C-alpha positions in Angstrom: 9.8 -13.5 7.4 7.7 -12.3 4.4 6.4 -8.8 4.8 2.7 -8.0 4.7 1.3 -7.3 1.3 -2.0 -5.6 0.8 -4.5 -7.5 -1.3 -5.9 -5.4 -4.2 -8.8 -6.5 -6.4 -8.9 -4.6 -9.7 -11.4 -4.8 -12.6 -9.9 -5.1 -16.1 -12.4 -2.4 -17.3 -11.3 0.0 -14.6 -7.6 -0.3 -15.6 -8.4 -0.1 -19.3 -10.6 3.0 -19.2 -9.4 4.9 -16.2 -5.6 4.6 -16.2 -5.8 6.2 -19.6 -6.3 9.4 -17.8 -2.6 9.6 -17.1 -2.0 10.1 -20.8 -3.6 11.9 -23.7 -6.3 9.3 -24.3 -9.8 10.3 -23.4 -11.5 7.5 -21.5 -15.2 6.9 -21.9 -16.0 8.1 -18.4 -17.8 11.3 -17.4 -15.5 12.7 -14.8 -13.2 15.7 -14.3 -9.8 14.4 -15.5 -7.5 17.0 -14.0 -8.6 16.9 -10.4 -8.3 13.1 -10.3 -5.0 12.7 -12.0 -3.1 12.7 -8.7 -5.2 9.9 -7.2 -5.0 7.9 -10.5 -1.2 8.1 -10.4 -1.2 6.8 -6.8 -3.4 3.9 -7.9 -1.1 3.1 -10.8 1.9 3.1 -8.4 0.0 0.9 -6.0 -1.0 -1.6 -8.7 2.7 -2.0 -9.7 4.0 -2.1 -6.2 5.8 -5.1 -4.7 3.9 -4.3 -1.5 0.6 -5.7 -2.8 -1.0 -9.0 -4.0 -2.8 -8.0 -7.2 -5.9 -9.8 -8.3 -7.0 -8.7 -11.8 -10.6 -9.5 -12.7 -9.9 -11.1 -16.1 -8.6 -14.4 -17.4 -5.0 -15.1 -17.9 -5.8 -15.7 -21.6 -7.2 -12.1 -21.9 -4.0 -10.7 -20.3 -1.8 -12.8 -22.6 -3.7 -11.7 -25.7 -3.2 -8.1 -24.8 0.5 -8.8 -24.4 0.5 -10.3 -28.0 -1.1 -7.1 -29.3 1.6 -5.0 -27.6 4.3 -7.2 -29.1 2.8 -6.9 -32.6 2.8 -3.1 -32.2 6.5 -3.2 -31.3 7.4 -5.4 -34.3 5.4 -3.2 -36.7 7.1 -0.1 -35.3 10.5 -1.7 -35.6 9.9 -2.7 -39.2 9.3 1.0 -40.0 12.2 2.1 -37.8 9.8 4.0 -35.6 9.4 4.2 -31.9 6.4 2.2 -30.7 3.5 4.3 -29.4 1.6 2.6 -26.6 -1.5 3.7 -24.7 -1.2 4.2 -21.0 -3.2 1.0 -20.5 -0.8 -0.9 -22.8 2.2 0.5 -20.9 0.6 -0.6 -17.6 0.0 -4.1 -18.9 3.5 -4.4 -20.2 4.9 -3.1 -16.8 2.8 -5.6 -14.9 4.2 -8.4 -17.0 7.8 -7.3 -16.6 7.4 -6.9 -12.8 5.7 -10.3 -12.6 8.5 -12.0 -14.5 11.1 -10.3 -12.2 9.2 -11.5 -9.1 8.6 -7.9 -8.1 4.8 -8.2 -8.3 2.4 -10.9 -7.2 -0.3 -11.1 -9.8 -3.4 -13.4 -9.9 -6.2 -13.6 -12.4 -9.8 -14.2 -11.5 -12.6 -13.8 -14.0 -15.4 -14.8 -11.7 -16.3 -11.2 -10.5 -17.0 -10.0 -7.0 -20.4 -9.6 -5.4 -20.1 -6.3 -3.6 -23.4 -6.9 -1.8 -21.9 -9.9 -0.1 -18.2 -9.3 0.6 -18.5 -11.4 3.7 -18.5 -14.5 1.5 -14.7 -14.5 1.6 -12.8 -13.3 4.7 -9.9 -12.1 2.5 -12.2 -9.5 0.9 -12.6 -7.7 4.3 -8.9 -6.8 4.4 -8.6 -5.7 0.7 -8.9 -2.6 -1.4 -11.0 -2.7 -4.5 -10.7 -0.8 -7.9 -13.9 -1.4 -9.8 -16.0 -0.4 -12.8 -19.2 -0.8 -10.6 -21.5 2.2 -10.1 -20.8 4.7 -7.3 -23.9 3.6 -5.4 -22.7 0.0 -5.2 -19.3 1.2 -4.0 -20.7 3.3 -1.3 -23.0 0.6 0.0 -20.0 -1.9 0.0 -17.9 0.6 2.0 -20.7 1.3 4.5 -21.6 -2.4 4.9 -18.1 -3.9 5.1 -15.7 -1.2 6.1 -13.5 -1.5 3.0 -12.3 1.0 0.4 -14.0 0.6 -3.0 -12.9 3.0 -5.7 -14.5 3.6 -9.0 -14.4 6.2 -11.8 -17.3 8.1 -10.3 -15.9 8.4 -6.7 -12.2 8.5 -7.1 -11.9 12.2 -6.5 -13.4 11.6 -3.0 -10.2 9.8 -1.9 -7.8 12.7 -2.4 -7.7 13.2 1.3 -5.9 9.8 1.7 -2.9 10.8 -0.4 -1.2 13.0 2.2 -2.6 11.8 5.5 -2.9 13.9 8.6 -0.6 15.0 11.4 -0.9 17.3 14.4 1.5 18.6 17.1 0.1 18.8 20.6 1.7 20.8 23.4 1.7 19.8 27.1 -1.4 21.2 28.9 -3.0 22.1 25.6 -6.8 21.9 25.5 -7.7 19.3 22.8 -9.4 16.0 22.2 -9.0 12.9 20.1 -11.9 13.7 17.7 -9.9 16.8 16.6 -6.5 15.1 16.6 -7.7 12.2 14.4 -10.0 14.3 12.2 -9.9 13.6 8.5 -12.1 14.8 5.7 -14.4 11.8 6.2 -14.3 8.6 8.2 -12.0 6.1 6.6 -13.7 2.8 6.1 -12.6 0.0 8.5 -13.8 -3.2 10.0 -11.1 -4.1 12.5 -8.5 -2.5 14.8 -5.3 -3.4 16.6 -4.3 -1.0 19.4 -0.8 -1.2 20.8 -0.2 0.9 24.0 1.3 -0.3 27.2 -0.8 2.1 29.3 -4.1 2.5 27.5 -6.0 0.3 30.0 -4.1 1.3 33.1 -6.9 3.4 34.6 -10.7 3.2 34.0 -11.1 7.0 33.9 -8.5 7.1 31.0 -10.6 4.6 29.1 -13.6 6.8 29.3 -11.8 10.0 28.3 -9.4 8.6 25.8 -10.2 5.2 24.4 -13.9 6.0 24.1 -13.3 9.0 21.9 -10.6 7.3 19.8 -13.0 4.5 19.1 -15.9 6.8 18.4 -13.7 8.7 15.9 -12.3 5.7 14.0 -15.1 3.2 14.0 -17.7 3.8 11.2 -21.3 4.7 12.1 -22.7 1.5 10.7 -21.6 -2.0 9.5 -23.5 -5.0 8.0 -24.8 -7.5 10.5 -23.1 -10.2 8.4 -19.7 -9.3 9.9 -18.3 -8.3 13.3 -16.0 -5.4 14.0 -12.9 -7.0 15.5 -10.7 -5.2 18.1 -7.5 -6.5 19.8 -5.7 -4.4 22.4 -2.1 -5.1 23.3 -0.9 -3.7 26.6 1.4 -4.4 29.6 0.0 -2.3 32.4 -3.1 -4.2 33.3 -4.9 -5.2 36.5 -8.5 -6.4 36.9 -8.4 -7.6 33.3 -12.1 -8.8 33.3 -13.2 -5.4 34.5 -11.2 -3.6 31.9 -12.7 -5.8 29.1 -16.1 -5.1 30.5 -15.4 -1.4 30.4 -14.3 -1.5 26.8 -17.4 -3.6 25.9 -19.7 -1.1 27.6 -18.1 1.8 25.7 -18.6 0.0 22.4 -22.3 -0.7 23.2 -22.8 3.0 24.1 -21.2 4.5 21.0 -22.2 1.8 18.4 -25.1 -0.2 19.7 -26.0 -1.5 16.2 -22.6 -3.0 15.4 -21.5 -6.5 16.5 -18.0 -6.5 18.1 -15.4 -9.2 18.9 -13.0 -7.8 21.5 -9.8 -9.2 23.1 -7.2 -7.8 25.4 -3.7 -9.2 25.3 -1.4 -8.6 28.2 2.3 -8.9 27.2 5.7 -7.8 28.5 6.5 -4.1 28.1 9.6 -5.3 26.2 7.4 -6.5 23.3 6.2 -3.0 22.3 7.4 0.5 22.9 5.8 2.7 20.3 2.1 3.4 20.5 0.2 2.6 17.3 -3.3 1.8 16.1 -3.8 0.1 12.8 -7.0 -0.8 11.0 -7.4 -2.5 7.6 -6.9 1.0 6.1 -5.0 3.2 8.4 -1.9 3.6 10.7 -2.1 6.0 13.6 0.9 6.8 15.7 1.2 8.9 18.9 4.5 9.2 20.7 2.8 10.4 23.9 0.4 7.4 24.0 -3.3 7.0 23.6 -3.9 7.9 27.3 -2.8 11.4 26.4 -5.7 13.5 27.7 -6.8 14.1 31.2 -9.7 16.6 32.0 -9.5 17.8 28.4 -5.8 18.7 28.5 -2.8 17.0 27.0 -0.4 15.5 29.6 2.6 15.6 27.2 4.1 17.5 24.3 3.8 15.0 21.4 2.8 14.4 17.8 0.0 12.4 16.3 -0.2 11.1 12.7 -2.9 9.3 10.8 -2.1 7.8 7.3 -3.3 5.3 4.8 -0.1 3.4 4.1 -1.2 2.1 0.8 -2.7 5.0 -1.1 -0.3 7.6 0.5 2.4 7.9 -2.2 5.0 10.2 -0.6 5.8 8.0 2.5 6.6 4.5 1.3 8.2 3.6 4.7 4.6 3.6 6.1 4.0 0.2 4.4 7.0 -1.3 6.2 5.9 0.2 9.5 2.4 -1.3 9.1 3.9 -4.7 8.2 6.3 -4.6 11.1 3.5 -3.8 13.6 1.4 -6.7 12.3 4.3 -9.2 12.6 5.1 -8.1 16.1 1.5 -8.5 17.2 1.2 -11.9 15.5 4.2 -13.2 17.5 2.7 -12.0 20.8 -0.8 -13.1 19.8 0.3 -16.7 19.0 2.3 -17.0 22.2 -0.5 -15.8 24.6 -2.2 -18.4 26.7 -5.9 -18.1 27.4 -6.9 -16.2 30.6 -8.5 -18.5 33.1 -6.9 -21.7 31.9 -4.2 -23.5 34.0 -4.7 -20.9 36.8 -3.7 -18.0 34.5 -4.9 -14.8 36.1 -4.2 -11.1 36.4 -0.7 -11.6 37.9 0.4 -13.7 34.9 2.8 -11.8 32.6 1.1 -12.9 29.4 -2.4 -13.9 28.4 -5.3 -13.2 26.1 -8.8 -12.4 27.4 -11.8 -12.2 25.1 -12.5 -13.5 21.6 -9.4 -14.8 19.9 -9.8 -13.6 16.3 -8.6 -10.6 14.4 -8.7 -10.5 10.6 -5.8 -8.2 10.4 -3.5 -10.6 12.2 -5.0 -13.5 10.3 -3.9 -12.0 7.0 -0.3 -13.1 7.8 -1.2 -16.8 8.1 
């Protein structure tokens, strides 16, 4: 089973001018170099990672020509018995080539460009991360409209908060709430969610106190009308499935009336999932005590809660495998779930799907 690889779209100009910040070269970009160096290093590591599918916005011919320039530098240095001196960009291109030849990196070349005002033109864009030379204003609009991360030279320092992630310890009977537990410096762009918790829909009052605030915290305030926000909930403790789906739908209408949603509930055996996780196209949230944690404003268990971006976070590489494992587990259950209401399948049936059968996160594995 092939693991999930994040799709990265990267402009050639972004790599050429901005990755230079890791060395002594002075890129032609008006930003503060020192404060962004850490994020730039994370981006370089991500671009070279075997955990991604890398799409470079340039022709293969342009890439090969740069490799020839690097080889000429090497030969000239060798003739003079000197060590070759390469720029950070040249080192990166050389590393990309070596990793591609060793099948450690999946690289594709595309010189057509990307229309950031219409990312809905290709579904695969909606699960990707973008590194671009486009202006900051275009990046912000794309993030607001489509729930994706779009990083450019002008806004890169705004993503430092993603490097380390967030975590919190909660004690039993402690007064707290999800908006505090899942707080980050700013809302992380997203356009889809998968929620895995065997008890999240077990009681209607828990939906109102827990799920409502979780969704209100994680879902962005707006999204383009060109796309729908897709949510799939996997759970085992479920009765009156239609009523629970209606409750979730009403919550979404209340908190985000301007966003279009596609929602599905999947009932499955408790053996399929144990850990409680939420993933979006950009985050992984885990809570040992479950997402039905709070009752009357107090925690019902002593537990820990974490929120991370598995792709930009550099210190915890295992997060990418965890994200991939969750996706594969949900795909298996998703594909084996019959439709509620067909062939007399109802609430007492151990496995079914109720709602709209589509989730772009799961579909990335197909």
